[in-house]
N, C-alpha and C positions, 0 to 999 in steps of 0.2 A: 480467590485469585483475581487479579486485574492487570491488564496491560496498560502501558503508558506511552502515549504518542506525544512528541514534542515538535512543534512546527517552527521552523526558521524561515521566514517568508521572503528573503531578498534573493535576487538573481542579478547577474551582470547585465542581462537583458532578457526580455520576455520572449519565449519561443512562440511562433505564430500559431501553433496547434494547441498550446497549453491553456486549460481552463482552471488550473489550480489557483489557490490564493497566493500568488507570487507577485512581487513588486520589484521593478527595476531600481537598483541601488543608486541613490542620488547622494554623492558626497561620501563621507567616511561611514563605515559600518558602525552602528551604535552597539557594539558587542557587549560591553560591560553593563550598560543600562538594560539591555534586553535580557541578558542572562539573569541579572538580579530580579527582573520582573517575573521571569519564569519560576524562580524559586519562591517568590512572594505569592504568586498564583497558586503554587503547590501547597504552601502553608494554609491558604484559605480553603483549598479543596479537600485536603486530607481528613479534617474532622467530619466531612460528609460521607466518608467511606472507611469508617473505623475498622481496624483489624484486617484490612485487605493487604495481601502480599503481591508485590510486582513480579510478574512472570516474564515480561519482556519490556524492553525500551526501544522505541523506533524514533530516530531523529530524521525528520523528512522536511521537504520544502516545496518551493524555494530551492535554494542551493546551500545546504548545510556546510558544504566544504569551503565556503567563504569564511567560516569561523575558524579561529585558531585552535590548535590542539590544547593549549593551556586553558582556553575558555571552555572547551568541551570537557576537559578534565575537571575543572572547577564545578561545572554543572553536574556532572556525574557524582562528584564528591558530595555536593549539596543534597542530591537526591538520596544517596545512601545514608546520609545523616538524618533524614526525615522519614524514610519509609523502609519497611522490611522488603528484602529482595530474596528470591530463591537462590540457592547456591550457584546453580549453573545458568544464571539469567542470560538470555540472548539480548545483546545490545547492538543495534544496527545503526549505521550512519550512511545516508545517501551522499554520493559525491559525483561531481561533474568533472570529467577529464580536463576540461578547459580551465579549471581552477587549481590544478595540481602542479603549479609552477615549481614548487620545491620537490616534486616527484616523490621518490621513495622516502626521503627524509620526513615529509609531512605524514605519509601513511604510517611510518614507524612511530611517530609521535602520537597519532590517534590510537594506535594499538596500545602503546604504553599508558595512555590516558584511560583505557578501559573499554574502548570499542572492540568487539570481538567478531563483528560481521560487517562487511562492507558491501554496499549496493552501488554499482557504477552505472550511470546513465550513458551507456555507449550509444544506443539507438542504431548506429550503422558504422561500418568500417570503410565506407565509400565516401570519398571527399565530395562528390557531386550530390549525393543524397544528404549528407550532413549540411551542406550549404543550403539545399532546398528546405531543410527543416529549421534553418536559422540557428543551428548550434554554434557555440563559440569555440569548439574544438575541431580538429581535423583528424584524418586517419592516423597519422603518426602519434598524435597525442592519445588517441584511443588505444592504440597498440601498446604504448608505453604504460598507460595507466593500468591496463589489464595485466600486463606483465608484472608491474610493481605490486599490484594487489595480490596476485598469486604468491608472491614471495613473502609478504608480510601478514597475510590473513589466511587462516585455515578455512574460513567461511566467506565465500564471495558469491554475490549475485551479479549477473550482467543483464542489463535491460537492452533488448533488441526489438526494434520495430519493423513491421513489414507493411506492404501496401503503400509504400512511399511514392511520391510523385514520379511518374514515368519508370517505376521500378519493374524489372522482369522477375519471373520465377527463379531463374538462375541466380540473379543478384541477391534475392532474398535468402536463398540457400547458402550462398557464399558468405553472407554475414554470419549465419549460424555456424558454418564450418570454421570460420575464423575465430569465433567465440570459443569453440570446443578446443582449439589449440591450447588455451590457457587452463584447461581442466577445472572450470568452475563447478561448484557443487549445485548451483542453482541458476536457472535462466528464466527470465520473464520475457516472453515473446508475445507481443500484442500488436494488433492491427491499428494503423493510423486511422482515426475517425475525426470527422469535422464536428467539433463541439461548438455550441452556441457561445456568442460573445468572445470569439477568438478572431484573429486576423484571417485565418484560413476559412472560417465560416463566411466572412464578408467577401473574401476574394479566393474562392476555391482553386487549389492547384489541380493539375491534370493527374488524377489518381487512376490506378489500374481498375479495370472492370471488376465487378463483384465476383464473377466466376474465377477470374485469375487470383483474386485475394483468397477465395475459398481453396483453390489449388495450393497456394502458398501455405495456408493454415495446415492443410492435410500433409503436405510434403515436410514441413518443419516438424510436425508431430511424429511422423514416421522416422525421420532422421534422428531425432532425439531419443525415441524409443530404442532404436538400434544402438545408440550410444550409452544406453543404460539409465536413461532418465524416465521417471514416472510423470505422466501428465496428470498431476493431482488436482489441478484447479484450471479454470477456463484458460488463463494465460500463463500459468506457472508450471515449470518442469523442474524436478529435483532428483538427484541421486538418492538411493535408499537412505532413509533417516535424516535427510537434509532439507526437508520442507521448512519454509519460513514459519517459525512458531508464532510470531506476532500476527502475521496475516491469517494463519489458521484460526487464531482466536476470533478475528473478525468474522470469518466465514462460518465458524461454529456458533456464532451469535453470543460470544462471550462479552464480558464487560470490559470497557476501556475508558481511561481518563485522558483527555486531550488538553494540552497546555500550549499556549502561544496564539498568535494572531490567526483567527479564523478556525482554530482547532475545534473538533467535535468530540463529544463524550457520549457514551451509552452506559448507563449505570442502573442496575437493578437494586432496589432497596425497599425497606419497609417505611410506610408513612408514619406520622405521629400517632395515628389510630391503629397501627399494626397491619395495615393493608399492604400487600406486595404491589409494587409498581415499577415500571420501566421508564426511565427519564432520559430524554435526549437533550443535550446542551450544546450551545455553540458560543464560542468567544467572539469578541469584536474582531472584524475582519482586517481593518486597516491597522498597520503596525502602530501608527501614532495613536489611534483610538484605543488600541489594546493597552498601550503603555499608560495612557491616562486612566483607563478603567481599573487597571491593577493598582495604580496609585490611590484611587478612590476606594479601593477595598473589595471590588467585585468585577472580575473580568468577563463574567458570563453575560452575553448579550440577549440570548433567548434560551428558554428552558420549556420543555413540553413533555407532559406525561402521555405516553402512547396508549390510546384506548385499546381495549381487548380486541375489538373488531379488526384492527390493523395489524395485530401481532402475527397472524399466519403469513401474510405477505412479507412483513419485515423479516421473519425468520427464513422463509423460503428464498427470498431474494439473495440471501447470503449462502445458505446451506446448499442450494442446488448449483452453485458454482463449483462445488467440490465433486470430483469423480466418485468419491466414496459416499456422497449423499449424507444421510443422517439416520439416526435410529428413532423409533417412536418415543423411547424414554428421554432422549436428549431434547426432543420437541417439547415434551411435557415439562421437563425441568427448566428449560429456558423461557417458556411462554406462560407456564402455569395453566395451560389449556388442555382439554382432553384430546388425545390423538384421534379418537373415534370420530369426532366431529369433522375432522379434516379428511378422513378416509374416502368418502364418496367422490370428492373432487380429485383426489390423487388417483383413484381407480379410473376416472374418466380420462385423465391425462395418460394413464397407462394404456388404455384402449387406443389412444391416438398415436401410440408408439413413442411417447416423450419421456416416460418414466418406467423404471423397474420398481414394482411395489411388492415387497416380500414381508413376511411376518416380522422380521427383525431389522429391516433396513429399507429405506427408500432412496433411490439414486437415479440421476438422469441417464437416459440412453445417449448414444452418440448423437442421435437426431435432436434430443432434448437439449444437449449442450450447445449444439450449433444454432438452435432456435430458442434460446433461453428466454428472451423477452416475450415471445409468443406463449411459451409455457407459463410464465408468471402472470400473464393477463388473467388467466382463469382464477387466480387467487386474490385479485384485487377486491376490496370490500365494495 
């Protein structure tokens, strides 16, 4: 099994906090050329992963909702013609409320094209906070998009941020309360952080103090627990049975193929000599460079075999984001390394109150989840 990620890199404008590989659209969207390049990229990649079945497809960005429903439908048709898919495959599209000018009509068309899960980048339902984040939509657009999504999709995720410039605890909780009105099955609630090479990093806005952000985190988790959501990952909350399958594959250290400008892949395979290896690939980041590379026959910019000494950290960096943690057998299956060699460091973290270490499972404590970076330092090579 393998997941497929597709990156559509253009945005109406770059948000000041965003460090993703996104590019402000200049002129007309090169939809046909880019979608054709994605399928050509897939044609080259598939022989390297023979016999692998797709378990999920996630179309992210950038702003994928800039693309037409016809284009998305043609892309999914091309994928189905080239690769085997599980019967109940999860197919997610990220959408920005500011691009849903056709409203419910556009959402219905995506649904008909094969999208069965929609992820809306709401961020906030407050006009002042949306403006401070540089978003292209306002409160009314956010409310309308969430309402339309609830009518046309059984599976909806709403992204909500907290720790916004000058935000209070009450305002953060109000955003969550507003999101709950639309009965989403999934909420992604994450704190605004200042990432390198962003406008916010160069010109930091007035963010709430760390203790206030911690209070927001705890209050949001408590409110969503009361509403029936499981806090199954650091920033993810879901109703029973509604966790994002695609993201679970990342956190469980599964394999995934990334197509599109700047997309990353993680693929386990056997070398020509029969040796198991884990390879990380990255495609060319700039859309123009990506299109030229696909035309030349190879969109991969860098490829690296992960040495065995780095695999414990790579695995734990993902698995310890999950409330459920991981099993010793899953560690050995995904890394081909003995769990016993990892145990002394796990037990040391358990003594510090950061982990629960049991015979059949290792999971972060609440303290370990809140100080995940500190926990992971112990496992760096």
